[in-house]
C-alpha positions as CSV (number, residue, x, y, z in Angstrom):
1,M,95.6,15.6,114.7
2,T,97.2,13.7,111.9
3,D,97.9,10.8,114.2
4,S,94.1,10.0,114.5
5,P,92.9,6.9,112.9
6,A,91.0,7.4,109.6
7,A,89.4,5.0,107.2
8,G,91.7,2.1,106.9
9,W,92.7,2.0,110.5
10,T,94.8,-1.2,111.2
11,G,95.4,-1.1,115.0
12,G,93.2,-4.1,115.6
13,R,94.9,-6.1,112.8
14,Q,98.3,-5.2,114.1
15,A,97.4,-6.2,117.7
16,F,95.4,-9.3,117.1
17,G,95.1,-10.0,113.3
18,D,96.5,-13.5,113.3
19,F,95.2,-14.5,116.7
20,A,91.7,-13.0,116.7
21,P,90.8,-11.8,113.2
22,G,87.2,-11.2,114.1
23,L,88.1,-8.8,116.9
24,A,90.6,-7.1,114.7
25,H,88.0,-6.6,112.0
26,Y,85.4,-5.1,114.3
27,T,88.0,-2.9,116.0
28,D,89.3,-1.6,112.7
29,T,86.2,-1.4,110.5
30,V,83.3,-0.9,112.9
31,L,84.9,1.0,115.9
32,F,87.5,3.2,114.2
33,D,86.3,3.4,110.6
34,E,82.6,3.8,111.4
35,V,81.9,4.8,115.0
36,W,84.8,7.2,115.4
37,E,84.0,8.8,112.1
38,R,80.4,9.6,112.9
39,P,79.9,13.4,112.4
40,D,77.8,14.3,115.4
41,L,80.7,14.4,117.9
42,S,84.2,15.6,117.3
43,K,87.1,13.2,117.7
44,R,88.2,15.4,120.6
45,D,84.9,14.9,122.4
46,R,84.9,11.2,121.6
47,S,88.4,10.9,123.1
48,L,87.4,12.8,126.3
49,I,84.3,10.5,126.7
50,T,86.4,7.4,126.1
51,V,89.1,8.4,128.6
52,A,86.4,9.2,131.1
53,A,84.7,5.8,130.6
54,L,88.0,3.9,130.7
55,A,89.1,5.7,133.9
56,A,85.7,5.2,135.5
57,M,85.7,1.5,134.8
58,G,89.3,1.0,135.9
59,H,90.6,-0.1,132.5
60,A,94.1,1.4,132.9
61,D,95.5,-0.9,130.3
62,Q,93.4,0.7,127.6
63,L,94.2,4.2,128.8
64,N,97.8,3.8,127.5
65,F,96.6,4.1,124.0
66,H,93.6,6.4,124.5
67,L,95.5,9.1,126.5
68,A,98.0,9.5,123.7
69,F,95.2,9.3,121.1
70,A,93.2,12.0,123.0
71,R,96.2,14.3,122.7
72,A,96.4,13.6,119.0
73,N,92.7,14.5,118.9
74,G,93.3,17.9,120.4
75,L,93.1,17.5,124.2
76,T,95.9,18.8,126.2
77,E,97.7,17.0,129.0
78,Q,96.3,19.6,131.4
79,E,92.7,19.0,130.3
80,L,93.2,15.2,130.6
81,V,94.8,15.5,134.1
82,E,91.9,17.7,135.2
83,A,89.3,15.3,133.8
84,I,90.9,12.4,135.7
85,T,91.1,14.5,138.8
86,H,87.4,15.4,138.5
87,L,86.4,11.7,137.8
88,T,88.3,10.5,140.9
89,F,85.6,12.0,143.1
90,Y,82.8,10.3,141.2
91,T,84.4,6.9,140.4
92,G,86.5,6.3,143.5
93,W,90.0,7.1,144.6
94,P,91.7,3.8,143.5
95,K,90.4,4.1,139.9
96,G,91.4,7.8,139.8
97,F,94.9,7.1,141.1
98,S,95.4,4.2,138.7
99,A,94.3,6.4,135.7
100,M,96.5,9.2,136.9
101,G,99.4,6.9,137.1
102,V,98.9,5.8,133.5
103,A,98.6,9.4,132.5
104,K,101.9,10.3,134.2
105,T,103.6,7.4,132.5
106,V,102.2,8.2,129.1
107,F,102.9,11.9,129.3
108,T,106.4,11.5,130.8
109,H,107.3,8.9,128.2
110,D,106.0,11.1,125.4
111,D,107.9,14.1,126.8
112,D,111.1,12.0,127.0
113,S,110.6,10.8,123.4
114,K,110.3,14.4,122.2
115,E,113.6,15.4,123.9
116,N,115.6,12.6,122.1
């Protein structure tokens, strides 16, 4: 769980710092430094909720980061695949299939990286 953002998160700055400094600021300091650090939910639970919300809304592009982040926060691939499978019946087949396609790509790429 050492890959989880902590105070000083810079993902927003790295992605959009020069182009959209306001969005970078809110992403880094409000979302990750404040919201993700609130004590009433674990980062594991926050990741499961986030993956579920992104899959339900069909935001596959954001799932690339959040699936890997969820694993860093303690969720297993098996748990994430099961969550997406379960969500598919409530959110619709196309969204579930899209989310599962991203999960397969992320997890396969991560597995390939570990072997090299």
